[in-house]
Each structure stands twice: as structure tokens, then as C-alpha cells.
KEGUSE-427907 format. One line per field, with one value per residue (C-alpha): residue in one letter; y, z, x. Coordinates in nm, 4 decimals, decimal comma, m for minus. Each point is the difference from the previous one (the first is absolute). Layout:
BEGIN
code	c(A|...)
yy	c(Y|...)
zz	c(Z|...)
xx	c(X|...)
END
This chain:
BEGIN
code	c(X|X|X|X|X|X|X|X|X|X|X|X|X|X|X|X|X|X|X|X|X|X|X|X|X|X|X|X|X|X|X|X|X|X|X|X|X|X|X|X|X|X|X|X|X|X|X|X|X|X|X|X|X|X|X|X|X|X|X|X|X|X|X|X|X|X|X|X|X|X|X|X|X|X|X|X|X|X|X|X|X|X|X|X|X|X|X|X|X|X|X|X|X|X|X|X|X|X|X|X|X|X|X|X|X|X|X|X|X|X|X|X|X|X|X|X|X|X|X|X|X|X|X|X|X|X|X|X|X|X|X|X|X|X|X|X|X|X|X|X|X|X|X|X|X|X|X|X|X|X|X|X|X|X|X|X|X|X|X|X|X|X|X|X|X|X|X|X|X|X|X|X|X|X|X|X|X|X|X|X|X|X|X|X|X|X|X|X|X|X|X|X|X|X|X|X|X|X|X|X|X|X|X|X|X|X|X|X|X|X|X|X|X|X|X|X|X|X|X|X|X|X|X|X|X|X|X|X|X|X|X|X|X|X|X|X|X|X|X|X|X|X|X|X|X|X|X|X|X|X|X|X|X|X|X|X|X|X|X|X|X|X|X|X|X|X|X|X|X|X|X|X|X|X|X|X|X|X|X|X|X|X|X|X|X|X|X|X|X|X|X|X|X|X|X|X|X|X|X|X|X|X|X|X|X|X|X|X|X|X|X|X|X|X|X|X|X|X|X|X|X|X|X|X|X|X|X|X|X|X|X|X|X|X|X|X|X|X|X|X|X|X|X|X|X|X|X|X|X|X|X|X|X|X|X|X|X|X|X|X|X|X|X|X|X|X|X|X|X|X|X|X|X|X|X|X|X|X|X|X|X|X|X|X|X|X|X|X|X|X|X|X|X|X|X|X|X|X|X|X|X|X|X|X|X|X|X|X|X|X|X)
yy	c(m4,3699|0,0121|0,1839|m0,2148|m0,2853|0,1965|m0,0267|0,3721|0,1983|0,3778|0,2189|0,3568|0,0082|m0,2033|m0,0184|0,3365|m0,2106|m0,0117|0,3240|m0,0417|0,1252|m0,2969|m0,2549|0,1913|0,0255|m0,3575|m0,1345|0,2207|m0,0989|m0,3606|m0,0575|m0,1348|m0,1397|0,0758|m0,3266|0,1861|0,3077|0,0377|m0,3429|0,0033|m0,2497|0,0971|m0,0354|m0,0621|0,3809|0,0445|m0,3160|0,1508|0,3252|m0,1907|m0,2327|0,2953|0,1606|m0,3385|m0,0548|0,3392|m0,0701|m0,3559|0,1256|0,2426|m0,2549|m0,2481|0,2833|0,0243|m0,3709|m0,0860|m0,3589|m0,0330|m0,2608|m0,0655|m0,0478|m0,1343|0,2364|m0,2501|0,0176|m0,2083|0,1702|m0,1338|0,2287|0,3024|m0,1005|m0,0264|0,3715|0,1017|0,1488|m0,2517|0,1859|0,3707|0,0339|0,1376|m0,0471|m0,3693|m0,2398|m0,3057|m0,3243|m0,3576|m0,3053|m0,1780|m0,3384|0,0222|0,2863|0,1644|0,3751|0,1898|0,3587|0,1307|0,2040|0,3825|m0,0145|m0,2786|0,0495|m0,3018|m0,2149|0,1406|0,0156|m0,3707|m0,0800|0,1848|m0,1496|m0,3307|0,1670|0,1636|m0,1652|0,2277|0,3558|m0,1355|m0,0577|0,3696|0,2218|m0,1632|0,1840|m0,1379|0,1638|m0,1116|0,1249|m0,1204|0,0843|0,1468|m0,0147|0,2674|0,0593|0,3608|0,2430|0,2688|m0,1954|0,2677|0,1986|m0,2733|m0,1828|0,2233|m0,1912|m0,3517|m0,2819|m0,2287|0,1417|m0,0883|0,1071|m0,0375|m0,0778|m0,0397|m0,1019|0,0136|m0,1661|0,1182|m0,0757|0,3542|0,3446|0,1529|m0,2706|0,0581|0,3757|m0,0317|m0,2261|0,2332|0,2726|m0,2510|m0,0646|0,3604|0,0712|m0,2877|0,1374|0,3397|m0,1766|m0,1916|0,3092|0,1896|m0,2915|m0,0343|0,3700|0,1582|0,0789|0,3820|m0,0297|m0,2641|0,1109|m0,1881|0,0623|m0,0353|m0,1819|m0,1589|m0,3328|m0,1209|m0,2754|m0,0759|0,3059|0,3858|0,0493|m0,1983|0,1374|0,0310|0,0907|0,2373|0,1167|0,3244|m0,0826|0,1810|m0,3280|m0,1097|m0,0320|0,1248|0,3380|0,0772|0,2978|0,0331|0,1577|0,0927|0,1010|m0,3608|m0,1721|m0,1907|0,0096|m0,0680|m0,1817|0,1738|m0,2417|0,1228|0,3554|0,1384|m0,1961|0,2506|m0,2483|m0,0421|0,3785|0,0604|m0,2767|0,1313|0,3725|0,0049|0,3253|0,1855|m0,1527|0,0608|m0,3122|m0,0724|m0,1899|m0,2733|m0,2499|m0,3383|m0,3744|m0,2454|m0,2318|m0,1509|m0,0241|m0,1256|m0,1152|m0,0772|m0,3117|m0,0421|m0,3207|0,0311|m0,3299|m0,1748|m0,0246|m0,1879|m0,2357|m0,0160|0,0753|0,0087|m0,0464|m0,0925|0,2620|m0,0901|m0,0768|m0,2450|0,2274|0,0322|0,3284|0,1165|0,0807|0,3485|0,0631|0,2638|m0,0244|0,1905|0,0206|0,1378|0,0014|m0,1214|0,0381|0,3240|0,1248|m0,0583|0,2155|0,2522|0,0625|0,0544|0,2398|0,1934|0,0422|m0,0375|0,2851|0,0567|m0,2954|m0,2319|m0,1969|0,1245|m0,2974|0,0649|m0,1847|m0,2472|m0,1582|0,0675|m0,3197|0,0359|0,2473|0,0238|m0,0628|m0,0257|0,1456|0,0090|m0,0094|m0,3807|m0,1117|0,2097|m0,0165|m0,3157|m0,1508|0,3134|0,0077|m0,3732|0,0766|0,2857|m0,2346|m0,2759|0,2441|0,1209|m0,3491|m0,1372|0,2659|m0,1104|0,3309|m0,0024|0,0739|m0,0425|m0,0194|0,1125|m0,2301|0,0203|0,0429|0,3590|0,3462|0,1859|0,2761|m0,2631|m0,1495|0,3377|0,0922|m0,3464|0,0417|0,3262|m0,1759|m0,2841|0,2359|m0,1368|0,2387|m0,0073|m0,0512|m0,1215|0,0946|m0,1795|0,1792|0,1133|0,3204|m0,1971|m0,2501|0,3052|0,1190|m0,3417|m0,3698|m0,0179|0,3337|0,0220|0,2838|m0,0242|0,2063|0,0483|m0,0115|0,2157|0,2854|m0,0492|0,0480|m0,1834|m0,1330|m0,1836|m0,2711|m0,3089|m0,2740|m0,2219|0,2558|m0,0229|m0,1769)
zz	c(m8,3978|m0,3710|m0,0272|m0,2845|0,2489|0,2682|0,0478|m0,0846|m0,1614|0,0471|m0,0966|m0,1369|0,1696|0,2390|0,1097|0,1240|0,2774|0,1790|0,1819|0,2287|m0,1243|0,1522|m0,1812|m0,3215|m0,0214|0,1218|m0,2608|m0,2800|0,0980|0,0029|0,3726|0,0812|m0,1674|0,1399|0,0547|0,1365|0,2099|0,2587|m0,0783|m0,1983|m0,1418|0,0531|m0,3292|m0,0215|0,0228|0,2996|0,1588|m0,0272|0,1773|0,2693|0,0742|0,0393|0,2591|0,1631|0,0142|0,1596|0,2605|0,0565|0,0380|0,2698|0,1847|0,0034|0,1537|0,2979|0,0880|m0,1753|m0,1254|m0,3387|m0,0036|m0,2247|0,1468|m0,1875|m0,1357|0,0882|0,3645|0,2284|0,1398|0,3490|0,0216|m0,0821|0,2482|0,2721|m0,0492|m0,0538|m0,3447|m0,2105|0,0395|0,0048|m0,2519|m0,2926|m0,2819|0,0716|m0,3010|0,1296|m0,1676|0,0738|m0,1424|m0,2458|0,1245|0,3725|0,0686|0,2222|0,0023|m0,0985|m0,0384|m0,2550|0,2034|0,0322|0,2756|0,1831|0,3775|0,0312|m0,1659|0,1207|0,3643|0,0560|m0,2253|0,2169|0,3100|m0,0964|0,0146|0,3441|0,3368|0,2048|m0,0066|m0,1786|m0,3082|m0,0256|m0,1991|m0,3127|m0,3195|m0,3317|m0,3281|m0,3369|m0,3406|m0,0794|m0,2083|0,2133|m0,0826|0,1142|m0,1097|m0,0189|m0,0293|m0,1279|m0,2529|m0,2325|m0,1021|m0,2155|0,1917|0,3059|0,1266|m0,1338|0,1141|m0,0268|0,0635|0,1179|0,3529|0,2228|0,3543|0,2916|0,3616|0,3021|0,3407|0,3254|0,3652|0,1198|m0,1061|0,0270|m0,2359|m0,2402|m0,0034|m0,0474|m0,3045|m0,1409|m0,0434|m0,1828|m0,2450|m0,0357|m0,1096|m0,2615|m0,1353|m0,0578|m0,1784|m0,2089|m0,1274|m0,0545|m0,2034|m0,2144|m0,0730|0,1827|0,3368|m0,0588|m0,0481|0,2781|0,3599|0,3234|0,0842|0,3177|m0,0320|0,2197|0,1580|m0,0121|0,2566|0,0213|0,1587|0,0143|m0,3220|m0,3053|m0,2355|m0,3721|m0,2706|m0,2257|m0,3461|m0,1594|m0,2947|m0,1573|m0,0756|0,3655|0,2120|0,3248|0,1334|0,2426|0,1995|m0,0224|0,2868|m0,1694|0,3246|0,1205|m0,3420|0,1178|m0,1266|0,1251|m0,1757|m0,0604|0,2198|0,3231|m0,0753|0,1526|0,3107|0,2873|0,1953|m0,3036|m0,0719|0,3733|0,0151|m0,3081|0,0563|m0,3458|0,0600|0,0086|m0,2963|m0,3812|m0,1729|m0,3677|m0,1483|m0,2549|m0,2048|0,0415|m0,0413|0,2796|m0,1094|0,3423|0,3511|0,3455|0,2601|0,3532|0,0569|0,3690|0,1177|m0,2368|m0,1743|0,2374|0,2747|m0,2065|m0,1250|0,3494|m0,1224|0,3139|0,1190|0,3269|0,1530|0,1984|0,3113|m0,1872|m0,0032|m0,3019|m0,1805|m0,3074|m0,3234|m0,1517|m0,3791|m0,2590|m0,3762|m0,2842|m0,3509|m0,3324|m0,3154|m0,2612|m0,2898|0,1086|0,0317|m0,3809|m0,0692|0,2620|m0,1749|m0,3357|0,1505|0,1911|m0,2838|m0,3511|m0,2496|m0,2470|m0,2169|0,1715|0,3062|0,1756|0,1824|0,2686|m0,1259|0,2881|m0,1229|m0,3803|m0,1911|m0,1583|0,0446|m0,3665|m0,3361|m0,3157|m0,3165|m0,3369|m0,3812|0,0324|m0,3532|m0,0059|0,3535|0,1519|0,0556|0,1820|0,2120|0,0945|0,1042|0,2332|0,1259|0,0904|0,1645|0,2375|0,0619|0,0882|0,2727|0,1411|m0,1158|m0,0727|m0,3690|m0,2651|m0,3753|m0,2276|m0,2824|m0,1167|m0,3649|0,0517|m0,0977|0,1811|0,1014|0,1196|0,2347|0,1300|0,0883|0,1560|0,2167|0,1282|0,0758|0,1912|0,1547|0,0118|0,1804|m0,2705|m0,3786|m0,1790|m0,3723|m0,2682|m0,3384|m0,2608|0,1984|0,3055|m0,2079|m0,1711|0,3483|0,0814|m0,0031|0,3433|0,0066|0,0754|0,0716|0,3465|0,0657|0,3703|m0,0145|0,3044|m0,1052|m0,3806|0,0216|m0,2662|0,0160|m0,2471|0,2135|m0,0298|0,0660|0,1711|0,2811|0,0648|0,3033)
xx	c(4,7136|m0,0761|m0,3307|m0,0981|m0,0192|m0,1888|m0,3756|m0,0555|m0,2549|m0,0311|m0,3042|m0,0409|m0,3518|m0,2043|m0,3584|m0,1316|m0,1708|0,3364|0,0122|0,3067|0,3342|0,2015|m0,2175|m0,0098|0,3815|0,0605|m0,2297|0,1327|0,3634|m0,0691|0,0445|m0,3467|m0,3033|m0,3533|m0,1994|m0,2992|m0,0688|0,2815|0,1483|0,3260|0,2468|0,3582|0,1878|0,3852|0,0908|m0,2410|0,1477|0,3421|m0,1102|m0,1960|0,2967|0,2375|m0,2288|m0,0325|0,3684|0,0570|m0,2520|0,1437|0,3525|m0,1099|m0,2264|0,2999|0,2048|m0,2280|0,0132|m0,3274|m0,0444|m0,1835|m0,2826|m0,2944|m0,3520|m0,3061|m0,2648|m0,2688|m0,0930|m0,2493|m0,3052|0,0842|0,3082|m0,1945|m0,2770|0,2596|0,0914|m0,3658|0,0686|m0,1920|m0,3293|0,1099|0,2734|m0,1862|0,2485|0,0672|m0,0477|m0,1799|m0,1024|m0,0912|0,1783|m0,2292|0,1274|0,0657|m0,2427|0,2724|m0,0107|0,3181|0,1336|0,2342|0,2382|m0,0084|0,2528|0,1861|m0,0175|m0,2376|0,2729|0,3308|m0,1055|m0,0757|0,3021|0,2445|m0,1460|0,1563|0,3509|m0,0351|0,0552|0,2153|0,1382|0,2944|m0,2136|m0,0838|m0,0070|m0,1222|m0,0421|m0,1446|m0,1116|m0,1406|m0,0925|m0,3555|m0,2996|m0,2856|m0,3712|m0,2397|m0,3497|0,0473|m0,2954|0,2293|0,2154|0,1334|0,2992|0,1639|0,2627|m0,0346|m0,2983|m0,0402|m0,2258|0,2965|0,3368|0,3572|0,1079|0,2801|m0,1083|0,2234|m0,0834|0,2200|m0,0431|0,1433|0,0292|m0,1195|m0,0982|0,3521|0,1527|m0,2945|0,0572|0,3698|m0,0382|m0,2627|0,2645|0,2167|m0,2807|m0,0918|0,3600|m0,0181|m0,3123|0,1652|0,2834|m0,2384|m0,1927|0,3428|0,1345|m0,3117|0,0257|m0,2985|0,1571|m0,0215|m0,3729|m0,0764|m0,0848|m0,0394|m0,3700|m0,1879|m0,3308|m0,2570|0,0998|m0,3557|m0,0588|0,3703|0,1694|m0,0287|0,1857|0,1108|0,2699|m0,0438|0,2419|m0,1913|0,1351|m0,1014|m0,2171|m0,3005|m0,1632|0,0093|m0,3111|0,1644|0,0623|0,2755|0,1146|0,3777|0,2019|0,3272|0,1728|m0,0180|m0,0175|m0,3189|m0,3696|m0,3363|m0,2813|m0,3255|m0,1782|0,1753|0,1018|m0,3200|0,0258|0,0575|0,2295|0,2241|0,0140|0,1024|0,2578|0,1873|m0,0886|m0,1565|m0,1933|0,3132|0,1673|0,0057|m0,1460|0,0203|m0,3090|0,1069|m0,1896|0,1687|m0,0148|0,0864|0,2939|0,0830|m0,1256|0,0998|m0,2395|0,0541|m0,2068|0,1023|m0,1865|m0,3024|0,0875|0,2323|m0,2696|m0,2693|0,2637|0,1615|0,3556|0,2140|0,3438|0,1715|0,2268|0,3191|m0,2124|m0,2285|m0,2946|m0,2171|m0,0343|m0,1930|0,1926|m0,0282|m0,0218|0,0556|m0,0947|0,1702|m0,1416|0,1049|m0,2188|0,2417|m0,2372|m0,1339|0,3693|0,0346|m0,3095|0,0925|0,3388|m0,1764|m0,2557|0,2729|0,2506|m0,1671|m0,0085|m0,2770|0,0842|0,2477|0,0788|0,3182|0,1479|0,2649|0,3163|m0,0185|m0,3300|0,0056|m0,0428|0,3456|0,2709|0,0919|m0,1733|0,2156|m0,1533|0,1431|m0,0695|m0,0163|0,0901|0,3137|0,1146|m0,1249|0,3484|0,1164|m0,3201|0,0631|0,3566|m0,1306|m0,2602|0,2417|0,2461|m0,2592|m0,1591|0,3427|0,0154|m0,3508|m0,1561|m0,3700|m0,0229|m0,2582|0,0844|m0,2838|0,0381|m0,3596|m0,0886|m0,1143|0,1241|0,2636|m0,2446|m0,2639|0,2632|0,0990|m0,3608|m0,0513|0,3087|m0,1518|m0,3373|0,1624|0,2574|0,3574|0,2304|0,2491|m0,0295|0,3082|m0,0060|0,2131|0,0333|0,2386|0,0576|0,1251|0,2208|0,1559|0,1310|0,1707|m0,0490|m0,1414|m0,1907|m0,3717|m0,2431|m0,1517|m0,3139|m0,1060|m0,3639|m0,0740|0,2197|0,0178|0,3819|0,1951|0,3591|0,2147|0,1558|0,2259|m0,2514|0,2563|0,0056|m0,3694|m0,1338)
END
């Protein structure tokens, strides 16, 4: 990508009204544009980061036999009435069609759509289990919308649903999903700061499981039990039954400020019963289907990475989700042809590389590269050419280490 062709503008300063670090750095680096409070447009750099996160998640969901689908954001009132959630779900956006006068909801979650959908594909035990997932924008009328992209009113989420013949099969598959989640957060680069956390199961089950990432801007508090590498959400830690079950009164717990990046809920038959999702076993008898749901906040992950790893001035992207691996910077008038040779060499190897051909000074480009955060800067200059026809200077952004390298060996 030639940066002169990219929809990109960076800023030295932004409005003081934007308090959250993640939004400040995303706006300054040209990743997002704020349309209004807590509503953002993803610009090309932001899209690249988001798609990388999405593809890491997609790879792991595919590895656990989940089928990708895409469900509509617009949902009929009748489905929500069938589960009883039309009246009491307080963050549900509702509206009435001007023409048909039919009432709709903009989805905050998809149980009311996926459950009757999967019903059409299940007749006997041979049709189970079924697992589907999607990436979709969610809409929630949040009372507490804040913290930049950590809590949006419209946000991208991966939600996955699995359908099982019995409790045992459901619990077995949960372990498969849990391991996939751990791999996802490790690949993105926040695995060392993300903990499996016990939380309330609400009306669904005794517990749900959250994945909480250590983050000072987070709204949650967890109590981490290092011995077992698990944590407990603040909402259940004071429950006497929980403390007894895990012997917490005799444990050393570390209190951490966190943000929830994923969760897993055991839905059991909460939604399969109102939609009468059943299967016939090998005797021909009808049985109710059991459900799990598995969510990851894709947009929130982008903000969480920034909050967890930024320094005083810059984003620090893990290499796996940085918008480009390399940026090539040179004194353009003198070394443009050499810079293009380096660019083509990397592009031919399918390496993600940006070439800063903008009509700006060398030092402007260097500072901009820090603001956007490329893992590696490739510098072309008279100093590099003096050392050999194919020699470039490579600066590792995280460590500051500099090497003079033959660019044909870069990958």
C-alpha cells in the first residue's frame, strides 16, 4: 500500500472531550473517526486491524467445527415475545415501521433468530450437534456507553451458538470452545493478561464464564486465584456458596481491574423450549435440545489491546494485528527507486508492507510511523546504500534495535 493512496490523516491533538486513551490514540493515528458520542467510523487502518482480529477468531471457530452464517440485524417483535424478552430487556432498540406499522428490534443478541433457524435443520439425534457463528454489528441502548471503543452503542461481535442432544455432549463441546478462546487471545497478543473468570449464570445456569483482560480502563473487578489460574467476578466473590465451593477463604486472591472481552453462557433449554426445538432419539422419542452461546467483542478487543499495551504517546500493536508489518521510509526525492524495489520485493512475498511516498519530510514520516505503530520501520538512505546495493536499515519498534539487512532476506 502506497500511503499517498490511503484514506489517512493523523493528528497531533484531538478534542479534550475524548477522555478514553483507546479512542484518543485511535483517532490520532487515523484508525477511526468519531461520528457522535460512542459511535465511530472505522477508517482503512482500523479496518485492517479489525479484520485481522476477526480472521484470528474465524480460524479458531472453523477449527472447532462451527459454521459461519450471517443473521439479520432487524428482528420481528413476535420472536422476542415468544421468549418473553420484548418487555423486560432494557437495552433493546425498538421501532415501528412507518409503512407496515410492524414493530421491530435492532438486535442486541441473536437467540431469538438462531434458535428457530436451527430448528429447521434438526429432526433426529443424527442431526446433532450443530454449531453456527457470525460476525455482526450489535445495537444496545447502553445507559453506560463510555470508554471509547470499549463500550459502544453499535459494535461488532462474534457470537456462536451450539446445539446438543444432552447435557453431557454440551459440556464436552464447551471444553473445546474454551480451548479455542484461549488460543484466540494468545494469538491476538493478550493471552498473558486474560483470565478465565467465573461469573453469575443469571437465569440460565449457576455460572457463566467470562474472559477478562487486565486493563485499568475496564469497568470490572476480578479476584485472581493464581494457583488454579482462574478468577471470579466481583458479582459472585462475596457469595458464601461460591467461597465454600472453591475454598476461597483459605486462598490468596489478587484484585485486578479488567475489561470483559469474551463470555460463554450455558443456555440449557431456555430458548429451545419456547421455540420447541426437539429431536427424536433412536427410539423415536422426542427430546428437547440443549444450547450454549459463546461471544467475543471484536471491536472491544481492539480497544482493550490499546488500553493494555499503550505507552504515554503511542499505540503498541502486537505484531499479529498491526495494520502492516513494515513501513518503508526514505528521503523520497533521492531514494524513491530504491524504496520501490524494497517494496516490490516484500509484496512479491505477500508480506504486508506500506510505502510512505507522501510529500512530507523524513522526520514527519518517522513520527507518523510511531503514531500508527508498525512493528518494523525500513529506512532507505545514503547510509544504507553505501553499505551495499540491497542493504536497508530495519528498526524494531518495540525494542528500538537497529540492523542493517539485505532486504531480499526479509519476510
